[in-house]
C-alpha positions as CSV (number, residue, x, y, z in Angstrom):
1,M,14.6,8.4,6.1
2,P,17.9,10.2,6.9
3,N,20.1,9.7,3.9
4,G,17.5,7.7,2.2
5,E,14.9,7.6,-0.2
6,S,12.0,10.3,0.4
7,L,8.6,9.1,1.4
8,H,7.4,11.0,-2.2
9,D,10.3,8.4,-3.5
10,L,9.4,5.8,-2.3
11,Q,5.7,6.5,-3.3
12,R,6.6,7.1,-6.8
13,R,9.0,3.9,-6.9
14,A,6.0,1.8,-5.6
15,W,3.2,3.1,-7.6
16,R,5.5,2.4,-10.7
17,A,5.5,-1.1,-9.8
18,I,1.4,-1.3,-8.8
19,S,0.9,0.3,-12.3
20,G,2.8,-2.5,-14.1
21,I,1.2,-5.3,-12.2
22,T,-2.2,-3.8,-12.5
23,E,-1.9,-3.5,-16.1
24,T,-0.5,-7.1,-16.8
25,A,-2.2,-9.2,-14.4
26,G,-5.7,-10.4,-13.5
27,N,-5.0,-11.0,-9.9
28,A,-1.9,-10.4,-7.9
29,I,-0.3,-10.7,-4.6
30,V,2.2,-8.2,-3.1
31,V,4.2,-7.9,-0.6
32,T,6.0,-5.5,0.9
33,H,6.8,-3.3,4.1
34,N,3.9,-1.1,6.2
35,M,5.8,2.0,5.1
36,T,5.5,0.9,1.4
37,I,1.8,0.1,2.2
38,R,0.9,3.4,3.4
39,T,2.4,5.4,0.8
40,I,0.1,3.2,-1.9
41,I,-2.6,4.0,0.5
42,C,-2.2,7.5,0.4
43,K,-2.0,7.5,-3.2
44,I,-5.5,5.4,-3.8
45,Q,-7.1,8.0,-1.1
46,N,-5.5,11.2,-2.8
47,T,-4.5,11.9,0.9
48,D,-1.2,14.2,1.4
49,M,2.1,12.2,2.6
50,L,1.9,14.6,5.7
51,H,-0.6,12.5,7.3
52,I,1.2,9.4,6.8
53,R,2.5,8.8,10.2
54,G,-0.9,8.8,11.6
55,M,-2.2,5.8,9.6
56,H,-1.5,2.7,11.3
57,V,-0.5,-0.7,9.3
58,D,0.5,-3.8,11.5
59,L,3.2,-6.0,10.5
60,A,2.0,-9.1,9.0
61,S,-1.3,-7.7,8.4
62,K,-3.4,-7.9,5.2
63,T,-4.5,-5.0,2.9
64,F,-6.5,-6.2,-0.1
65,V,-6.8,-3.3,-2.9
66,E,-9.3,-3.8,-6.1
67,F,-8.1,-2.0,-9.2
68,K,-10.8,-1.2,-11.8
69,F,-10.5,0.6,-14.9
70,G,-6.7,2.1,-13.4
71,K,-8.5,3.2,-9.8
72,G,-7.6,1.6,-6.7
73,A,-10.3,0.7,-4.0
74,I,-8.9,-0.5,-0.5
75,V,-11.2,-3.6,0.3
76,I,-9.3,-4.7,3.4
77,L,-7.0,-2.1,5.6
78,N,-4.6,-3.5,8.2
79,D,-6.2,-7.4,8.7
80,T,-4.6,-9.3,11.4
81,S,-7.3,-11.9,12.1
82,H,-5.0,-14.6,10.8
83,L,-2.5,-13.7,13.6
84,K,-4.8,-14.0,16.4
85,E,-4.4,-17.0,18.8
86,T,-7.2,-20.0,18.6
């Protein structure tokens, strides 16, 4: 972002928050922006941040991550089924 936080800074800040949550909570719901979600996914998948713009996370989508022994695993990514009309 021009004159703003870099993606690497955003990832470090988000990961500190996620680490704090996973150390203290059994289950938690975290709500954040799609760019923040993408930085967290990159960290979990050990993906270079150069590929973040090619990753798609819809607005109001759900992504579920399970943490065990300090490691994250993506269970559901970018689920929008709750947004579809019936």
